C-alpha positions as CSV (number, residue, x, y, z in Angstrom):
1,M,32.8,-0.3,9.4
2,L,34.3,-0.6,12.8
3,L,35.8,2.6,12.4
4,Y,32.5,4.3,11.7
5,L,30.9,2.6,14.7
6,R,33.7,3.8,17.0
7,L,33.5,7.3,15.6
8,L,29.7,7.3,16.3
9,R,30.4,6.1,19.9
10,E,32.9,8.8,20.5
11,S,30.6,11.4,19.0
12,L,27.8,10.2,21.1
13,A,30.2,10.6,24.3
14,F,31.1,14.0,23.3
15,A,27.6,15.1,22.8
16,L,26.6,13.6,26.1
17,N,29.5,15.4,27.8
18,A,28.5,18.6,26.4
19,L,25.0,18.1,27.9
20,R,26.6,17.4,31.4
21,N,29.2,20.2,31.3
22,N,27.2,23.0,29.8
23,K,23.8,22.1,30.8
24,L,22.2,25.6,30.4
25,R,23.9,26.5,27.3
26,T,23.1,23.2,25.5
27,F,19.5,23.4,26.9
28,L,18.9,27.0,25.4
29,S,20.6,25.9,22.1
30,L,18.5,22.6,21.8
31,L,15.2,24.6,22.9
32,G,14.9,26.0,19.4
33,V,15.1,22.4,17.9
34,T,12.7,20.9,20.6
35,V,10.1,23.7,19.9
36,G,10.5,23.6,16.1
37,I,10.0,19.7,16.1
38,F,7.1,20.0,18.6
39,S,5.5,22.8,16.5
40,I,5.6,21.0,13.2
41,I,4.7,17.6,14.6
42,A,2.0,18.7,16.9
43,V,0.1,20.6,14.2
44,L,0.6,17.5,11.6
45,A,-0.6,15.1,14.2
46,A,-3.5,17.2,15.3
47,V,-4.5,17.8,11.6
48,D,-4.2,14.4,10.7
49,S,-6.3,13.1,13.5
50,M,-9.0,15.7,12.7
51,D,-8.9,14.7,9.0
52,R,-9.0,10.9,9.8
53,Q,-12.1,11.5,12.0
54,I,-13.9,13.5,9.4
55,K,-13.1,11.1,6.7
56,E,-14.1,8.1,8.8
57,Q,-17.5,9.7,9.7
58,L,-18.2,10.8,6.0
59,S,-17.3,7.3,4.7
60,A,-20.7,6.2,5.8
61,V,-22.1,8.4,3.1
62,D,-21.5,8.4,-0.6
63,K,-19.1,11.3,-1.7
64,N,-21.7,12.1,-4.5
65,T,-24.4,12.5,-2.0
66,M,-26.1,16.1,-2.5
67,Y,-28.2,18.2,-0.1
68,L,-31.1,20.3,-1.7
69,K,-32.1,23.2,0.4
70,S,-32.7,27.0,0.6
71,F,-29.6,27.9,2.4
72,S,-26.0,27.3,2.2
73,F,-23.7,25.3,4.6
74,G,-20.8,27.3,3.5
75,P,-19.7,30.5,1.6
76,S,-21.9,31.3,-1.6
77,D,-21.8,33.5,-4.6
78,I,-25.4,34.4,-4.1
79,P,-25.9,37.4,-1.8
80,R,-27.4,36.7,1.5
81,W,-30.5,38.9,1.1
82,K,-31.1,37.0,-2.1
83,R,-30.8,33.6,-0.5
84,Q,-33.1,34.6,2.4
85,Q,-35.9,35.0,-0.3
86,F,-35.4,31.4,-1.3
87,P,-38.5,29.2,-0.4
88,D,-38.0,26.0,1.7
89,V,-37.9,22.8,-0.2
90,S,-41.2,21.0,0.4
91,Y,-42.4,17.4,1.1
92,A,-44.3,17.5,-2.1
93,E,-41.1,18.3,-4.0
94,Y,-39.4,15.3,-2.2
95,Q,-42.3,13.1,-3.5
96,Y,-41.9,14.6,-7.1
97,L,-38.1,14.2,-7.2
98,K,-38.3,10.8,-5.8
99,D,-40.3,9.8,-8.9
100,A,-38.8,12.1,-11.4
101,V,-35.1,11.9,-11.0
102,T,-34.0,8.7,-13.0
103,M,-30.3,9.0,-11.8
104,A,-31.3,9.0,-8.1
105,D,-30.9,5.8,-6.1
106,Q,-32.4,7.3,-2.9
107,V,-34.1,10.4,-1.9
108,A,-34.9,11.3,1.6
109,F,-36.6,14.2,3.5
110,Q,-35.3,15.7,6.7
111,I,-36.0,18.4,8.9
112,F,-33.6,20.4,11.1
113,T,-35.5,21.3,14.3
114,N,-35.0,22.2,18.0
115,S,-33.6,19.9,20.7
116,E,-36.2,18.2,22.8
117,I,-36.6,16.6,26.3
118,V,-37.2,12.9,26.4
119,K,-38.8,11.2,29.3
120,Y,-39.3,7.8,30.5
121,N,-41.3,7.4,33.9
122,D,-39.5,9.7,36.2
123,K,-36.4,10.1,34.3
124,S,-35.5,12.6,31.6
125,V,-32.8,13.8,29.4
126,S,-32.7,17.3,28.0
127,D,-31.1,19.0,25.0
128,I,-31.6,15.8,22.9
129,N,-30.8,16.4,19.1
130,V,-34.2,15.2,17.4
131,V,-33.8,13.9,13.7
132,P,-37.1,13.9,11.8
133,V,-36.3,12.1,8.6
134,S,-38.0,9.8,6.1
135,Y,-37.3,6.1,6.0
136,E,-34.8,6.2,3.2
137,F,-32.2,8.1,5.5
138,T,-30.6,4.9,6.5
139,D,-30.1,3.9,2.9
140,I,-28.2,6.9,2.4
141,Q,-26.3,7.2,5.7
142,K,-25.6,3.9,7.3
143,L,-26.7,3.7,10.9
144,D,-25.3,1.1,13.2
145,I,-28.3,-0.4,15.0
146,P,-27.2,-3.5,16.9
147,S,-30.3,-3.5,18.8
148,G,-33.8,-3.4,17.1
149,R,-34.4,-1.6,13.7
150,F,-35.0,1.6,11.8
151,Y,-38.7,2.5,11.0
152,N,-40.1,1.2,7.6
153,E,-41.9,3.0,4.8
154,T,-45.3,2.5,6.3
155,E,-44.4,3.9,9.7
156,S,-42.5,6.9,8.0
157,V,-45.3,7.8,5.6
158,S,-48.1,7.6,8.3
159,G,-45.9,9.3,10.9
160,T,-46.2,6.5,13.5
161,P,-44.8,7.5,16.8
162,V,-41.7,5.2,16.9
163,V,-38.4,6.4,17.8
164,V,-34.6,5.1,17.2
165,I,-32.7,6.3,20.2
166,G,-28.9,6.9,20.7
167,Y,-26.6,5.1,23.0
168,E,-26.5,7.8,25.7
169,V,-30.1,8.3,25.7
170,A,-30.7,4.6,26.2
171,K,-28.2,4.5,29.0
172,A,-29.8,7.7,30.8
173,L,-33.2,6.5,30.5
174,F,-33.1,2.8,31.0
175,G,-29.6,1.8,32.3
176,D,-28.9,-1.9,31.5
177,A,-32.5,-2.7,30.9
178,N,-33.6,-3.5,27.3
179,P,-35.2,-0.2,25.8
180,L,-37.0,-2.0,23.0
181,E,-40.8,-1.5,23.0
182,K,-40.6,0.8,26.0
183,K,-42.7,4.0,25.7
184,V,-40.7,7.4,25.9
185,R,-42.4,10.8,25.9
186,M,-41.6,13.6,23.4
187,Y,-43.9,16.4,22.2
188,G,-46.5,15.6,24.7
189,Q,-47.0,12.1,23.2
190,K,-45.6,8.5,23.7
191,F,-43.3,7.0,21.3
192,T,-42.3,3.3,21.0
193,V,-38.6,2.6,21.1
194,I,-37.8,0.2,18.1
195,G,-34.1,0.5,17.8
196,V,-30.9,1.6,19.7
197,L,-27.9,3.0,17.9
198,A,-24.4,1.8,18.8
199,K,-22.1,3.9,20.5
200,Q,-20.5,6.4,18.3
201,G,-18.9,9.4,20.1
202,S,-18.7,12.9,19.3
203,G,-18.3,13.9,15.6
204,A,-15.6,16.3,14.2
205,F,-18.3,19.2,14.0
206,G,-20.0,18.5,17.4
207,E,-22.6,16.4,16.1
208,N,-23.3,13.3,18.2
209,N,-25.8,10.6,17.5
210,D,-25.2,9.1,21.0
211,T,-27.5,12.0,22.2
212,A,-29.8,11.9,19.2
213,V,-33.2,10.3,18.6
214,F,-34.7,9.5,15.0
215,I,-38.3,9.9,14.4
216,P,-40.6,9.7,11.4
217,V,-40.5,13.1,9.6
218,N,-44.3,12.9,9.1
219,F,-45.0,12.9,12.7
220,L,-43.6,16.5,13.1
221,R,-45.3,17.6,9.9
222,R,-48.6,16.4,11.0
223,K,-48.3,17.9,14.5
224,F,-46.9,21.3,13.6
225,G,-47.4,21.8,9.9
226,D,-44.8,22.7,7.2
227,H,-44.3,26.3,7.9
228,N,-42.6,26.9,11.3
229,D,-39.6,29.0,12.1
230,F,-38.1,26.2,14.2
231,M,-38.3,23.6,11.4
232,T,-35.8,23.8,8.4
233,P,-36.4,21.1,5.7
234,I,-33.9,19.6,3.4
235,I,-33.9,17.0,0.6
236,I,-30.9,14.4,0.5
237,I,-30.3,12.6,-2.7
238,K,-27.9,9.6,-3.4
239,P,-27.0,9.1,-7.1
240,K,-27.2,5.6,-8.6
241,A,-24.1,3.8,-9.4
242,G,-22.2,4.9,-12.4
243,Y,-23.4,8.5,-12.3
244,T,-21.3,11.5,-10.9
245,G,-22.7,14.1,-8.5
246,E,-22.5,16.8,-11.2
247,E,-24.6,14.6,-13.5
248,V,-27.3,14.0,-10.8
249,K,-27.2,17.7,-9.9
250,A,-27.9,18.8,-13.5
251,E,-30.9,16.6,-13.6
252,V,-32.3,17.6,-10.2
253,T,-31.9,21.2,-11.1
254,Y,-33.7,21.0,-14.5
255,K,-36.5,18.9,-12.9
256,L,-36.9,21.2,-9.9
257,R,-36.8,24.6,-12.2
258,N,-39.4,23.1,-14.1
259,Y,-41.5,22.0,-11.2
260,R,-41.3,25.5,-9.6
261,G,-41.9,27.3,-12.9
262,I,-38.6,29.2,-12.8
263,K,-38.2,31.2,-16.1
264,A,-35.1,30.8,-18.4
265,G,-32.4,33.3,-17.4
266,D,-33.7,33.5,-13.7
267,I,-31.3,32.2,-11.2
268,D,-32.0,28.9,-9.3
269,N,-34.0,29.7,-6.0
270,F,-32.5,26.7,-4.3
271,I,-29.0,25.4,-3.5
272,I,-27.5,22.0,-4.0
273,D,-24.4,21.0,-2.1
274,I,-22.5,17.8,-3.1
275,L,-20.7,16.1,-0.3
276,S,-17.6,15.6,-2.5
277,G,-17.2,19.4,-2.6
278,F,-17.4,19.6,1.3
279,T,-14.7,17.0,1.4
280,D,-12.6,19.1,-1.0
281,M,-13.0,22.1,1.3
282,I,-11.9,20.0,4.2
283,D,-8.6,19.0,2.2
284,E,-8.0,22.6,1.4
285,I,-8.5,23.7,5.2
286,V,-6.1,20.7,6.3
287,G,-3.5,21.7,3.7
288,N,-3.6,25.4,5.0
289,L,-3.3,24.2,8.6
290,N,-0.3,22.1,7.7
291,I,1.4,25.0,6.0
292,G,0.9,27.1,9.1
293,G,2.6,24.4,11.1
294,W,5.6,24.2,8.8
295,I,6.0,28.1,8.9
296,I,5.8,28.2,12.6
297,G,8.2,25.2,12.9
298,F,10.5,26.7,10.3
299,F,11.4,29.8,12.3
300,S,12.0,27.5,15.6
301,L,14.1,25.2,13.7
302,L,16.0,28.2,12.3
303,V,16.7,29.3,15.8
304,G,17.7,25.8,16.9
305,G,19.9,25.3,14.0
306,F,22.0,28.5,14.9
307,G,22.0,27.2,18.5
308,I,23.4,23.9,17.5
309,A,26.1,25.5,15.2
310,N,26.9,27.9,18.2
311,I,27.4,24.8,20.3
312,M,29.7,23.1,17.8
313,F,31.9,25.9,17.2
314,V,32.5,26.4,21.0
315,S,33.2,22.6,21.1
316,V,35.7,22.9,18.2
317,K,37.5,25.9,20.1
318,E,37.4,23.8,23.4
319,R,38.8,20.7,21.8
320,T,41.5,22.3,19.4
321,N,44.4,20.8,21.3
322,L,42.9,17.3,21.3
323,I,42.1,17.9,17.4
324,G,45.8,18.7,16.8
325,I,46.8,15.6,18.8
326,Q,44.6,13.3,16.8
327,K,45.8,14.7,13.6
328,A,49.5,14.4,14.7
329,L,48.8,10.7,15.4
330,G,47.5,10.2,11.8
331,A,43.7,11.0,12.0
332,K,42.5,12.0,8.7
333,S,40.6,15.3,8.1
334,K,37.6,13.3,7.0
335,F,37.6,11.4,10.5
336,I,37.6,14.9,12.2
337,L,34.9,16.1,10.2
338,L,32.5,13.0,10.7
339,Q,33.2,13.1,14.3
340,F,32.0,16.8,14.8
341,L,29.2,16.1,12.2
342,F,27.9,13.1,14.1
343,E,28.0,15.1,17.4
344,A,25.8,17.7,15.8
345,V,23.3,15.3,14.6
346,I,23.2,13.6,18.0
347,L,22.5,16.9,19.7
348,S,19.8,17.8,17.2
349,F,18.3,14.5,17.3
350,I,18.1,14.6,21.2
351,G,16.3,18.0,20.9
352,G,13.9,16.5,18.3
353,L,13.2,13.5,20.5
354,V,12.2,15.7,23.4
355,G,9.8,17.7,21.0
356,M,8.4,14.4,19.9
357,F,8.0,13.1,23.4
358,L,6.0,16.2,24.4
359,V,3.7,15.7,21.5
360,W,3.1,12.1,22.6
361,L,2.2,13.0,26.1
362,I,-0.2,15.7,24.8
363,A,-1.8,13.2,22.5
364,I,-2.3,10.8,25.4
365,G,-3.7,13.5,27.6
366,I,-6.2,15.0,24.9
367,T,-7.2,11.3,23.9
368,K,-8.2,10.6,27.6
369,M,-9.7,14.1,28.5
370,L,-11.7,14.6,25.2
371,D,-13.8,12.2,23.1
372,F,-11.2,12.7,20.3
373,E,-8.5,10.3,19.3
374,F,-5.4,12.2,18.9
375,V,-2.8,10.0,16.9
376,L,0.8,10.4,16.6
377,S,1.5,8.3,13.6
378,A,4.6,6.4,12.6
379,F,5.1,8.6,9.6
380,N,5.1,11.8,11.6
381,M,7.6,10.2,14.1
382,A,9.8,9.3,11.2
383,L,9.4,13.0,9.8
384,G,10.5,14.6,13.1
385,S,13.4,12.3,13.2
386,G,14.4,13.0,9.8
387,L,14.0,16.7,10.3
388,S,16.1,16.7,13.5
389,I,18.9,14.8,11.5
390,A,18.7,17.3,8.7
391,I,19.0,20.3,11.0
392,G,22.1,18.6,12.7
393,L,23.8,18.0,9.4
394,I,23.1,21.6,8.1
395,S,24.1,23.2,11.5
396,G,27.1,21.1,12.0
397,I,28.8,21.1,8.6
398,L,30.6,24.5,9.0
399,P,32.0,23.7,12.4
400,A,33.0,20.3,11.3
401,I,34.9,21.6,8.2
402,S,36.7,24.3,10.3
403,A,37.7,21.5,12.7
404,A,38.8,19.2,9.8
405,K,41.0,22.1,8.4
406,L,42.9,22.8,11.5
407,D,46.6,22.6,11.2
408,P,47.9,20.0,13.6
409,V,51.1,22.1,14.8
410,E,49.0,25.2,15.3
411,A,46.2,23.3,16.9
412,I,48.5,21.7,19.6
413,R,50.5,25.0,20.2
414,S,47.1,26.8,20.7
415,G,46.3,24.4,23.5
416,M,49.5,25.2,25.4
């Protein structure tokens, strides 16, 4: 054991000596390993961070939750011209499905609409995301409301002018004062603030409840009607426990086809997207991004591997005389082989450490500059270290074998 420790120490000394004496050559050779490890670990860390943030946000919603609408969030098998003819879902259909779908736990009605200016006395905030939605929404997608409450069924159905505001909206309009029961103005009318959301931060797709306000959907319907270009309605359905998304989707499809009088053989004139399908799509995207990172990193590591092999072959040539003396004094071929192999691993590991250090610096910078937590996990660091060691072993094996096979007499003679 002591022999191997001494061997490792000597290999480290030779590796550091190579760094000191041949700075440019060693730097250029290790650059490939540094770039390769940087490419792989940076992509993996970025994708893992994005995936973690998306999954954390989606965890507030049941994965079997579905969205009934006239449009598609993603690619669709239905031609675009055909989808453009689909009628919008209606409030009446929301009320019908709420009573008719036996597998549904909660059904909510939401409208996508334009941003709005929110005013309080002489203060105002613009480009605020208005979320007109029925009262069941908070039972489908959990909202953290540490101050106040969400509106109830009576306020939702009657379209009472009450509002739940985001954290940043509250800060901009009220500062440190308590916003509850204060009156803000939107759509030319006063709304009573009944709740303030907890600080959330920007979502993975740009959505941000900190700069959003929630109002009863019927307020907007009664003010502007149901047929406006700036209003796009959807129905959100959360299945009861024990039912899969596909089971509930089949029941919703059957009931809505009957309600709309769609004939047998005709296609559905509505679209139902299940959240689990969206998460599957995210997993596929994440997988493709990871593959891209590995491909880019592979070619960089290949160049780095050749660079380290070149350093080691040069090192064998420069130390041929020393190898001959070691063998003449009784050093075994195994000792020589391990000595050069350790040196190659140490050089490669140094290149990998530099690559991971650069990723760590970028992670700190992105986390501070953007509202996004870039995480360099212990697994990715271990992976980077393992790859560095593997590249060192593969690149150093041939030079190490050539050094171990040297004849001591010829080796000593060549150094004279």
